[in-house]
C-alpha positions in Angstrom: -9.4 -20.6 -31.7 -12.3 -20.1 -34.7 -15.7 -20.5 -33.7 -18.7 -22.2 -36.5 -21.0 -18.8 -36.7 -24.1 -18.8 -35.4 -26.5 -17.3 -38.0 -29.9 -18.0 -36.7 -31.6 -18.6 -32.7 -34.9 -20.0 -32.6 -37.2 -18.2 -29.1 -38.9 -20.8 -27.1 -42.5 -20.6 -25.6 -41.5 -20.1 -22.3 -39.7 -16.5 -23.2 -41.6 -13.5 -20.8 -43.4 -11.8 -23.0 -42.6 -8.4 -24.1 -43.8 -5.0 -22.7 -45.1 -1.3 -23.9 -44.5 -0.1 -20.6 -41.0 2.3 -20.6 -41.3 3.1 -16.7 -37.9 0.5 -15.6 -35.8 1.8 -18.8 -36.7 5.8 -17.3 -35.8 4.5 -13.6 -32.7 3.0 -15.1 -31.6 6.0 -16.9 -32.3 8.0 -14.0 -30.4 5.8 -11.4 -26.9 6.6 -14.5 -24.7 4.1 -14.4 -26.3 3.0 -17.6 -24.6 0.2 -20.4 -25.7 0.5 -23.4 -25.1 -2.5 -25.8 -26.2 -1.8 -29.0 -27.1 -4.2 -32.0 -28.3 -3.5 -35.9 -31.7 -2.9 -35.1 -30.9 1.1 -33.8 -29.2 1.1 -37.3 -32.7 0.3 -39.1 -34.2 3.8 -38.9 -31.0 5.0 -40.6 -31.9 2.8 -43.7 -29.5 -0.1 -43.0 -31.2 -3.4 -42.4 -30.6 -5.8 -39.3 -30.0 -9.5 -40.5 -33.0 -10.8 -38.2 -35.9 -8.6 -37.8 -38.3 -8.7 -40.2 -37.5 -8.5 -43.3 -33.6 -9.2 -42.1 -31.1 -9.5 -44.5 -30.8 -13.0 -43.3 -34.2 -14.4 -45.8 -31.6 -13.6 -48.6 -27.9 -13.3 -48.0 -25.1 -15.6 -46.2 -22.6 -13.4 -44.3 -19.4 -13.2 -45.5 -16.8 -15.8 -42.7 -13.4 -15.3 -42.1 -12.6 -19.1 -43.1 -14.0 -18.3 -46.8 -12.1 -14.6 -46.9 -8.8 -15.9 -46.0 -9.4 -19.3 -48.0 -9.3 -18.2 -52.0 -9.0 -15.0 -54.0 -12.6 -15.8 -55.8 -14.0 -15.3 -52.1 -12.0 -12.1 -51.4 -12.7 -10.9 -55.2 -16.9 -11.3 -55.3 -16.4 -9.7 -51.3 -14.9 -6.8 -52.5 -16.8 -6.1 -55.4 -19.9 -6.7 -53.4 -18.7 -4.6 -50.3 -17.0 -1.8 -52.7 -20.9 -1.0 -54.0 -22.2 -1.1 -50.7 -19.9 1.4 -49.2 -21.6 4.0 -51.5 -24.7 3.9 -49.8 -23.4 2.2 -46.4 -20.7 5.3 -46.0 -23.3 8.1 -46.7 -26.1 6.9 -44.0 -26.8 9.2 -41.2 -27.4 8.6 -37.1 -30.9 8.6 -36.5 -33.3 9.4 -33.3 -32.2 6.3 -31.8 -28.3 7.0 -32.1 -29.1 10.6 -31.2 -30.8 9.6 -27.8 -27.9 7.8 -26.6 -25.6 10.4 -27.5 -27.9 12.9 -25.0 -28.0 10.2 -22.1 -24.4 10.0 -22.4 -24.1 14.0 -22.7 -26.7 14.1 -19.2 -24.4 11.7 -17.7 -26.2 8.9 -17.1 -24.8 6.2 -19.7 -21.1 5.0 -18.5 -20.8 3.9 -21.7 -21.5 2.1 -25.3 -20.5 -1.2 -26.6 -22.1 -1.6 -30.5 -21.7 -4.3 -32.6 -22.6 -2.8 -35.5 -19.7 -1.5 -37.7 -21.4 1.3 -39.2 -19.8 3.7 -37.2 -23.4 5.5 -36.4 -23.1 6.2 -32.4 -20.0 8.4 -33.0 -21.7 10.3 -35.7 -24.2 11.0 -33.3 -21.7 12.5 -31.0 -21.5 9.3 -28.6 -18.0 9.2 -27.0 -15.8 6.1 -26.3 -17.8 4.0 -28.3 -16.5 0.1 -28.2 -16.8 -1.2 -31.8 -16.9 -5.0 -30.9 -16.7 -6.2 -34.3 -14.9 -3.5 -35.4 -15.6 -1.0 -38.1 -16.0 -0.6 -42.4 -13.9 2.6 -42.4 -11.1 0.9 -41.7 -9.3 -1.5 -43.7 -6.3 -4.1 -42.4 -3.7 -5.5 -44.2 -3.2 -9.5 -42.8 0.6 -9.5 -43.8 1.8 -6.3 -42.6 -1.1 -5.8 -40.3 -0.8 -1.8 -41.5 -4.4 0.1 -41.0 -5.6 2.5 -43.4 -9.0 4.4 -43.9 -11.6 3.2 -46.1 -12.1 5.5 -48.1 -8.5 5.5 -49.4 -9.4 2.2 -50.6 -12.3 3.3 -52.4 -10.5 5.8 -54.6 -8.0 3.4 -55.5 -10.9 0.8 -56.2 -13.2 3.4 -58.1 -9.6 3.9 -60.3 -9.5 0.3 -61.1 -13.0 -0.2 -62.1 -14.5 3.2 -63.7 -18.2 2.9 -64.3 -18.4 -0.2 -62.2 -22.2 0.8 -61.2 -24.8 -2.4 -61.1 -27.7 -2.2 -59.5 -27.9 -4.1 -56.1 -31.3 -5.9 -54.3 -30.1 -4.8 -51.7 -27.3 -3.2 -48.7 -26.7 -5.8 -46.0 -25.9 -4.8 -41.8 -22.0 -5.7 -43.0 -22.2 -3.1 -45.7 -22.4 -6.0 -48.3 -24.5 -5.1 -51.5 -26.6 -8.2 -53.3 -24.9 -8.4 -56.5 -25.0 -12.2 -58.5 -21.8 -13.5 -59.6 -22.4 -12.4 -62.9 -22.6 -8.7 -62.1 -19.1 -9.1 -60.5 -17.3 -10.8 -63.1 -14.3 -8.0 -64.3 -13.9 -6.3 -61.1 -10.1 -6.0 -59.9 -9.1 -6.4 -56.4 -6.2 -3.9 -54.9 -3.7 -5.1 -52.8 -2.2 -3.6 -50.2 -0.7 -0.4 -51.0 2.7 -1.0 -48.5 3.3 -4.6 -49.0 1.0 -6.3 -51.6 -0.7 -8.2 -49.2 -4.2 -9.3 -49.1 -6.4 -6.5 -47.4 -9.7 -7.3 -44.9 -11.7 -4.8 -43.4 -11.1 -3.9 -39.9 -14.3 -5.7 -38.7 -15.0 -9.7 -37.2 -16.3 -11.4 -39.3 -18.6 -14.4 -39.0 -17.0 -17.5 -37.2 -13.7 -15.0 -36.6 -12.6 -14.2 -32.6 -13.1 -11.1 -31.0 -9.9 -9.7 -29.9 -9.3 -10.7 -26.1 -8.5 -7.5 -24.8 -11.4 -6.0 -26.2 -13.5 -8.7 -25.0 -12.3 -7.6 -21.4 -12.3 -4.6 -21.3 -16.2 -4.7 -22.6 -16.4 -6.9 -19.2 -14.3 -4.2 -17.3 -17.5 -1.7 -18.0 -20.2 -4.3 -17.4 -18.8 -4.9 -13.9 -18.7 -0.8 -13.2 -22.1 -0.2 -14.8 -25.3 -0.5 -12.6 -27.2 -1.8 -15.1 -27.1 -2.8 -18.8 -29.0 -1.2 -21.7 -29.9 -3.6 -25.2 -30.9 -1.7 -28.0 -31.9 -3.5 -31.2 -29.9 -6.8 -30.6 -31.7 -10.3 -31.2 -28.2 -11.4 -28.5 -28.2 -14.1 -31.1 -24.6 -14.4 -31.2 -22.4 -15.1 -28.2 -20.1 -12.1 -28.7 -23.0 -10.0 -27.3 -24.9 -12.5 -24.7 -22.3 -12.9 -22.8 -22.4 -9.4 -21.4 -26.2 -10.0 -20.9 -25.0 -12.9 -19.2 -22.4 -11.3 -17.0 -24.7 -8.8 -15.8 -27.4 -11.2 -15.0 -24.5 -13.3 -12.5 -23.6 -9.7 -11.5 -27.1 -8.8 -9.8 -26.9 -5.7 -12.4 -30.8 -5.3 -13.9 -30.6 -6.0 -17.6 -33.8 -4.3 -19.7 -33.8 -5.2 -23.5 -35.7 -2.4 -25.8 -36.2 -4.8 -29.0 -39.6 -5.6 -30.9 -38.5 -9.1 -31.6 -37.4 -11.7 -28.6 -34.4 -11.8 -27.9 -31.9 -14.7 -27.1 -31.4 -12.6 -23.5 -34.9 -12.4 -22.5 -34.7 -14.8 -19.8 -32.4 -12.6 -17.9 -33.8 -9.9 -18.3 -36.1 -7.2 -16.2 -37.7 -6.4 -19.1 -38.6 -6.4 -22.4 -40.0 -3.4 -24.9 -40.8 -4.2 -27.9 -40.9 -1.3 -29.2 -39.4 0.9 -32.5 -36.2 2.1 -31.0 -36.3 5.8 -32.6 -39.7 6.8 -30.9 -38.9 4.6 -27.9 -35.8 6.1 -26.8 -37.6 9.7 -27.7 -39.9 8.9 -25.3 -37.8 8.3 -23.0 -35.8 11.6 -23.4 -38.6 13.2 -23.1 -40.0 11.7 -19.2 -36.0 12.4 -18.4 -36.2 15.8 -19.9 -33.0 15.2 -22.4 -33.0 16.9 -25.1 -31.8 14.8 -28.4 -30.7 17.4 -31.1 -32.6 17.0 -34.4 -31.3 15.6 -36.9 -29.7 19.1 -39.0 -28.0 19.4 -35.5 -26.3 15.9 -34.7 
């Protein structure tokens, strides 16, 4: 079943206020067994904007939905032109202090696992292992006809060869790797088919309006059940794909802690929400735990 995407959520006045006190986060990590659930906000310091924060991309950009993508060649043409340009920037993004802190916590046995709603691969690039990519990853491509997956870099090379000189100036890059281009800027762009069967290629990500594979959801549920607490980093929890794990943790009596500058849809279920920038907040937490976070050059 396909679901109608929830793109925006309006906070209510009865949500608990944010704090700057990091002590509950420090205490939870010190106890160990913390499951991390991250969203687009953890990657903003890497130059990838989020959807809903201040200046978020939803103010100017409506993400491609699954129904649009499979519904017509024109939508796929527009998507691949914009995504191909965006990949040049998106694919060069580097992990920031927040990603490196999460990896450091895991190395010290404080984190039981990482579930990310992001498709940028930056947790893995920072050294985190066994990351569950809830919404897939932009560095893979899947054929909707034969099911074959292939590296995004291979498709990028084929698209470069098919579109020599394609280098329009984008108004911005979005969390899904899509560049802001006008219809006029993508005229003439050539889309390439699957190299094996000639079918339609799609990034191996869960589009808005598409459902997360059930086996992936069940894996995440099990991770929640086996954790001691849930730490949400940089997610508004607007979409149910992430919010359901917050609700599950709360229903199971596990503390939920959120670090996000803006109010979230999960605040009412949380022990605390820390309204601080993620990189600085997690670096401070690491210092209090005497955990060394690798610098950018070493990561």
